C-alpha positions, 0 to 999 in steps of 0.5 A, a space after each residue: 462441485 467443480 470450480 465452473 459450477 461454483 462460478 455459476 453460483 457466484 454469478 448469482 451473487 452480488 458480492 463475496 464475504 469472509 466476515 459475517 460482521 460485514 456480510 451483505 445480502 445475496 453474497 457468497 460467504 467463504 468459511 476460511 479458517 484463521 489462527 484462532 477461529 474456524 469460520 465454518 461455525 458461522 455458516 448458519 449465521 451467514 445464511 441467516 444474514 442474507 448469504 445466498 451460498 456458503 462455501 465450507 470445508 468441514 462436512 459437519 456444517 453442511 446445512 442444505 443445498 445452499 452450503 457447498 462443501 469443498 476440500 479447502 475454502 481458502 484454496 477454492 476462493 483463490 481458484 474461483 478468483 483466477 477462474 473469474 479473472 479468465 472469464 472476464 478477460 479485462 486488462 489488469 494493472 498490478 503493482 507491488 513494492 516496499 513503499 507507496 503501493 496504496 497511494 500509487 494504486 489510488 492515484 492510478 485509479 483516479 487518473 485512468 478512471 477519468 476515461 475508463 470504468 475502473 475498479 481497484 483494491 479496496 484499502 490494502 487488501 493486497 495479500 493471498 486473501 485480499 487479491 482474490 477478493 479484489 478480482 471477484 469484485 470485478 464485473 463485466 462493467 469493469 473495463 480495467 482492474 487495478 490490483 495491489 499486491 503485498 508480500 512479506 516473503 519470497 514466492 508470494 508475488 509469484 503466487 499472486 501473479 498466477 492468480 491475477 494474471 496481470 497484463 501490466 505491472 509496476 514496482 514502486 521501489 525495493 526498500 527495507 520492508 519486511 526484512 524478517 520474512 524476506 531475509 534481508 534487502 537482497 531477498 526483498 529485491 528478489 521477491 518483488 522482482 517476481 512480478 517482472 519474471 511473470 511479465 517477462 514469461 507472459 510477454 506483458 508490459 512493465 512501467 519502469 522508473 528510470 530514476 531507480 537503478 534496480 528497476 532498470 536492471 531487473 526489468 531488462 528485456 521486458 516490454 516497458 513504458 518508462 518515466 524519468 527526470 530530464 531523460 531523453 530516453 523516457 516515454 514520460 519526461 519529467 522536467 522539475 519536482 518540488 515539495 514544500 510541503 506539497 508535491 508539484 511536478 512539471 512535465 513537458 506540456 503541463 504541470 500538477 500541484 498535488 495535495 501529497 506531501 514529501 518528495 517521496 510521493 513524487 514517483 507515486 504521482 509520476 507512475 500514475 501519470 505515466 500509466 495515464 499517458 499509456 492509456 491515452 487519458 488527456 493531460 487536462 483529465 490527469 491534471 484534474 485527477 491528481 490535483 483533486 486527490 486528497 490522501 486519508 487513512 493516516 497517509 501523508 495527511 496535512 492537518 491543523 491542530 490549533 496553531 500547529 501543522 501536522 504531517 501525519 504519516 502513521 499508517 506504516 513505517 520501515 527503514 526506507 520510508 522513515 529515512 526519506 520522510 525524515 530527509 524530506 521533513 528537514 528540507 522544508 522551509 518551515 520553522 519550529 520543526 518537531 519529529 515524533 517517530 515510532 518503532 519500525 516493526 517486522 525487521 527481524 535481526 536487522 531491527 537493532 541496526 536499522 533503528 540505530 542508523 535512524 538515531 545516528 542520522 538524527 544526531 547529525 541534525 539540529 533543525 528539529 526536536 525529536 521524540 523517539 517512541 518504542 523499545 527498539 528506539 529506546 535501546 539506542 538512547 543517547 544524550 542530545 538536547 533536541 532528542 528524547 526517548 520514550 520506551 512506551 507510548 504511555 511514557 510519552 503521553 505523560 510527557 505530552 501533558 507537560 509539553 505545549 505545542 504552539 506554531 510547530 510543524 510536526 511529523 508523526 511517523 511509525 509502524 502501524 502497531 505504534 498507532 501514533 495517530 493517538 498523539 493528535 489528542 495531545 497536541 493542543 
């Protein structure tokens, strides 16, 4: 069966699934092999749970005419997504970057969603499986698609662009994320810039932050729509940015006061506004979209526990995002500051140096108490009155049982694997 035939079957379905625990009625189920399981074994279960068709790549699991045998289920999912994208012919905005992808994607969605019927990547389904699933969620009713692309090695963004075929692209930044897979910061720059290469090759448009010299350099020669602070050459001119703790931005003709914390979120907002301008969303609608957006999922959330104000940014962390979060936190006017910071993962050989750099930066400040959690931070243990080190989260919990937080402003940040949102149970 060729891909067009599979697409005809797909059009009879209401959705696509790769997990029988989340399967929906009248869906198309793809049996994709994982490291520790073979989803072909769930083919019968998928049909029993309501799937219309099941794609398998092992003939032993063919059940009846509802089971379609292919050479490789994952590759078929990717080919189907690319075919569907071409079939729909809708404009697609793609974005990648080291930090801020998901927040920026959500902001773009709420801004241009004021004028168009948009659909965007759900959560952070942004890899070689997530991007195809996103594309297959688009329908004839979708007027603009927004696709987030993540990568932890070179050639991944190139591959995802070939599937999604974006008409517009944006790179949030080039930071110290996934250094192990990219082989260093230069590898990150080269890997993320694969989006620019796709846009250039296909005569498409890039949205460019003129405050980022790497974006300027890497996007040279590409059609662009730009934004910058007090920059006369920018298509969107930004007059002023403040964050204490919420980001407020003044543009030429209007201003926004967001629920996002930290100067590092300003560019996420600016990108969404720039894209809104390009797609001719009204200033009143853009203002309302930004000002009513509330972050969630442990991303720059502002919470209150008793008398304490918590900045919860525990979804993920890398050296770049950690450094800007600390810098922003220290510039807040609040008193009684506390930082609870966890190890940063996927840094490879750079991990010892990057954790040491964070510790060294904290040694220079006396405005905040600091609690550093995890083996990588612990290996850089030093003696300073306002800094304490804990090798494990459990060790920190034992300390928390003796520590009473009252009227503090507390930053909680670490890599996803540290799950530092657990700290909230003990801040009472």
